[in-house]
C-alpha positions in Angstrom: -16.4 14.5 15.6 -14.9 17.9 16.8 -11.9 19.4 14.7 -8.7 19.4 17.0 -6.3 21.9 15.5 -3.4 20.7 17.6 -3.9 17.3 16.3 -4.4 18.6 12.8 -1.0 20.7 12.9 0.8 17.4 14.1 -0.6 15.3 11.6 0.3 18.1 9.0 4.0 18.2 10.1 4.6 14.4 10.1 2.6 14.3 6.8 4.9 17.3 5.1 8.3 15.3 6.1 6.4 12.2 4.7 5.6 13.7 1.7 9.3 15.0 0.9 10.7 11.7 1.5 8.1 9.7 -0.6 8.4 12.0 -3.5 12.0 12.2 -3.6 12.2 8.5 -3.5 9.3 7.9 -6.1 10.6 10.5 -8.6 14.3 10.6 -8.2 14.7 7.6 -10.4 14.4 3.8 -10.5 17.1 2.9 -8.0 15.7 5.0 -5.3 12.2 4.0 -6.1 13.1 0.4 -5.6 15.1 0.8 -2.3 12.2 3.0 -0.8 9.5 0.6 -1.3 11.7 -2.2 -0.8 12.1 -0.6 2.7 8.7 -0.1 3.3 7.4 -3.3 2.3 9.9 -4.9 4.7 9.0 -2.6 7.7 5.6 -3.3 6.9 6.0 -6.8 7.4 7.6 -6.3 10.5 4.8 -4.3 11.6 2.4 -6.9 10.5 4.1 -9.7 12.4 4.0 -7.3 15.7 0.1 -7.2 15.1 0.1 -11.1 14.7 1.8 -11.2 18.2 -0.5 -9.1 19.7 -3.0 -11.5 18.6 -1.4 -14.3 20.2 0.4 -15.9 17.3 4.3 -16.6 16.7 4.9 -16.1 12.8 8.2 -17.1 11.5 9.6 -14.0 11.1 12.9 -14.5 10.1 11.9 -16.8 7.4 9.0 -14.3 6.3 11.6 -11.5 5.9 14.0 -13.8 3.6 10.7 -14.7 1.6 9.3 -11.2 1.7 12.6 -9.8 0.2 12.8 -12.4 -2.8 9.0 -11.7 -3.4 9.6 -8.2 -3.8 12.8 -8.4 -5.9 11.0 -11.0 -8.2 8.8 -8.0 -9.8 11.9 -5.6 -10.1 12.6 -4.9 -13.7 16.5 -5.9 -13.8 17.1 -4.1 -17.2 16.9 -0.8 -15.6 19.7 -1.9 -13.2 22.0 -4.0 -15.6 21.2 -5.5 -19.0 20.2 -9.2 -18.6 19.5 -9.0 -15.0 15.5 -8.9 -15.6 16.2 -12.8 -16.7 17.6 -13.5 -13.4 15.0 -11.7 -11.4 12.0 -12.7 -13.4 12.9 -16.3 -12.7 12.6 -15.4 -9.0 8.8 -15.5 -9.6 8.6 -18.9 -10.5 9.9 -19.5 -7.2 7.1 -18.0 -5.5 4.9 -20.7 -6.1 7.3 -22.8 -3.7 6.9 -20.2 -0.6 3.8 -21.8 1.1 5.6 -25.2 1.0 8.6 -23.8 2.1 6.6 -22.2 5.0 4.6 -25.3 5.9 7.9 -27.2 6.0 9.2 -24.7 8.4 6.3 -25.4 10.7 7.0 -28.9 10.7 10.1 -28.5 12.9 8.6 -25.4 14.8 8.6 -26.0 18.6 5.9 -23.2 19.2 2.6 -24.1 19.9 -0.1 -24.0 16.7 3.0 -24.0 14.4 0.3 -24.2 10.9 -1.5 -21.3 12.1 1.7 -19.6 12.6 2.9 -20.6 9.0 -0.3 -18.9 7.7 0.2 -15.7 9.4 3.8 -15.9 8.0 2.4 -16.2 4.3 -0.7 -13.7 4.9 2.0 -11.2 6.0 4.0 -11.7 2.8 0.8 -11.2 0.5 -0.7 -8.4 2.4 2.4 -6.3 2.8 4.9 -7.1 0.4 3.1 -8.2 -2.5 1.1 -4.8 -3.1 4.5 -2.7 -3.0 6.1 -5.4 -5.3 3.0 -4.8 -7.8 3.7 -1.2 -8.0 7.0 -1.9 -10.3 3.9 -2.8 -12.8 2.9 1.1 -12.5 6.1 2.9 -13.1 7.5 0.6 -15.8 6.7 1.7 -19.3 7.1 0.8 -23.0 7.4 3.5 -25.7 6.6 2.5 -29.3 9.1 4.5 -30.6 12.1 3.0 -28.2 13.0 -0.5 -28.2 13.5 -0.5 -24.3 11.7 0.3 -21.3 11.5 3.6 -19.5 10.9 4.5 -15.7 7.7 6.5 -15.5 6.1 7.0 -12.0 3.4 9.5 -13.3 0.6 6.6 -13.1 1.8 5.7 -9.5 1.8 9.4 -8.6 -1.8 10.1 -9.8 -2.7 7.1 -7.7 -1.3 8.5 -4.5 -2.9 12.0 -5.2 -6.2 10.4 -5.3 -5.5 8.9 -1.9 -4.1 11.7 -0.4 -7.2 14.0 -1.6 -9.6 11.3 -0.5 -8.0 10.9 3.3 -7.3 14.8 3.6 -11.0 15.4 2.7 -12.7 12.5 4.2 -10.9 13.4 7.5 -11.9 17.3 6.9 -15.4 16.4 6.0 -16.1 14.3 8.8 -14.4 16.7 11.4 -16.5 19.6 10.2 -19.6 17.9 8.8 -19.8 14.2 10.3 -22.8 13.1 12.5 -23.3 9.6 11.3 -21.1 6.7 12.0 -19.8 4.7 8.9 -19.0 1.4 10.7 -18.5 2.4 14.3 -17.7 -0.9 15.8 -14.4 -1.1 13.2 -13.6 2.6 13.1 -15.5 5.0 15.4 -13.9 8.1 13.8 -15.4 7.4 10.4 -18.5 9.0 9.1 -20.9 8.6 6.1 -20.6 12.3 5.7 -16.7 12.2 5.8 -16.6 9.2 3.6 -18.9 11.0 0.8 -17.2 14.3 1.1 -13.6 12.4 0.3 -15.2 10.4 -2.4 -16.9 13.3 -4.3 -13.9 15.4 -4.0 -11.7 12.8 -5.0 -13.8 11.9 -8.0 -13.6 15.7 -8.9 -9.8 15.5 -8.8 -9.8 12.9 -11.3 -10.7 14.8 -14.2 -8.0 17.4 -13.5 -5.6 14.5 -13.7 -7.4 13.2 -16.7 -7.1 16.6 -18.4 -3.2 16.5 -18.3 -3.2 12.8 -19.7 -3.5 11.5 -23.3 -7.1 11.1 -24.6 -6.5 7.4 -24.6 -5.9 7.3 -20.8 -8.6 10.0 -19.6 -11.2 7.2 -19.4 -9.0 5.4 -17.0 -8.4 8.4 -14.4 -12.1 8.7 -14.4 -12.8 5.2 -13.6 -9.9 5.6 -10.8 -11.6 8.4 -9.6 -14.2 6.4 -8.2 -12.7 3.3 -7.6 -9.6 4.6 -5.7 -11.4 6.4 -3.0 -13.5 3.4 -2.3 -10.9 0.6 -2.4 -8.8 3.1 0.1 -11.5 3.6 2.6 -12.1 -0.1 2.5 -8.3 -0.6 3.3 -8.5 1.7 6.0 -11.5 -0.1 7.6 -9.7 -3.4 7.0 -6.6 -2.2 8.9 -8.9 -0.4 11.8 -10.5 -3.9 12.1 -7.0 -5.6 12.4 -6.0 -3.4 15.2 -9.3 -3.2 17.0 -9.1 -7.1 17.2 -5.3 -6.6 18.3 -6.3 -4.3 21.0 -3.8 -1.7 19.7 -4.2 2.1 18.5 -1.5 1.9 15.9 0.8 -0.4 14.2 3.8 1.6 14.9 4.9 4.9 15.7 7.5 6.1 13.1 5.4 8.9 12.2 3.5 11.0 14.9 -0.2 11.3 14.3 -0.2 8.8 11.7 1.3 5.6 13.6 3.2 3.4 11.5 4.2 2.2 8.1 0.8 0.1 7.6 -1.3 2.7 9.0 0.3 5.2 6.7 0.2 2.7 3.5 -3.0 0.7 4.1 -4.8 2.6 1.7 -2.2 1.9 -1.4 -1.7 -1.5 -0.1 -5.5 -2.4 -0.7 -5.9 -0.2 -3.8 -2.7 -1.3 -5.6 -3.5 -4.9 -6.8 -6.9 -3.6 -8.0 -5.3 -0.6 -10.0 -2.8 -3.1 -11.5 -5.5 -5.2 -12.9 -7.5 -2.0 -14.3 -4.6 -0.5 -16.0 -3.8 -3.9 -17.8 -7.5 -4.3 -18.7 -7.8 -0.5 -20.2 -4.3 -0.6 -21.8 
């Protein structure tokens, strides 16, 4: 695929604004982090339901937004807001078990066709777009042995995001310059084996740079993530592309020129997050 300087310029300008907003919300404090990713999660859910409608479904959107919001705050560390609040918010996690039944109950009273298919779309939207952003709270909360309380530390999440950006950038550049062989043309015609391999290799190299600034006990984790993150990020992008192709749409939204919508921009992080959370817990 030929390198388009105009397209690259549009993407670069949008990416600059995006990076400034994201880093400000991520690094400022736990309040800004929580609010930023709550907005992203609910906006992503809105876009997901729009895709579902393009597929001919009619998800229970209002119920989905309500349960999605509850699902997100069930993972918030309340003690960083107000002492004792974590007990209240943690109790919300138990209610998550009831949500499928609430959604199916809502389908009983729906007058739309295929109500139970719509109920499944409603649930999948929460799982796919809200749960990964809720799980990010596990990556930014840490406990230091010398202190009896929790800390907000976004460094791990920042490292993961940098690896994703590295993979996206160099896969795009590598594909633009060297790409000849299509990866999965029926899903994503623009992706090539050369671009994908270039992105993975550069990202793997970048993980050693991140590992160099980490404690010795965490260095191995970052080397593993140097391979895991770009591979999962590529899969997340392919899943999103397949979804859009089936719905016959180009982008999930238009909030970011050159990048599309929230799901277009965060498709990699959505797919990467659950696996990284599990990996960090296993290698802690």
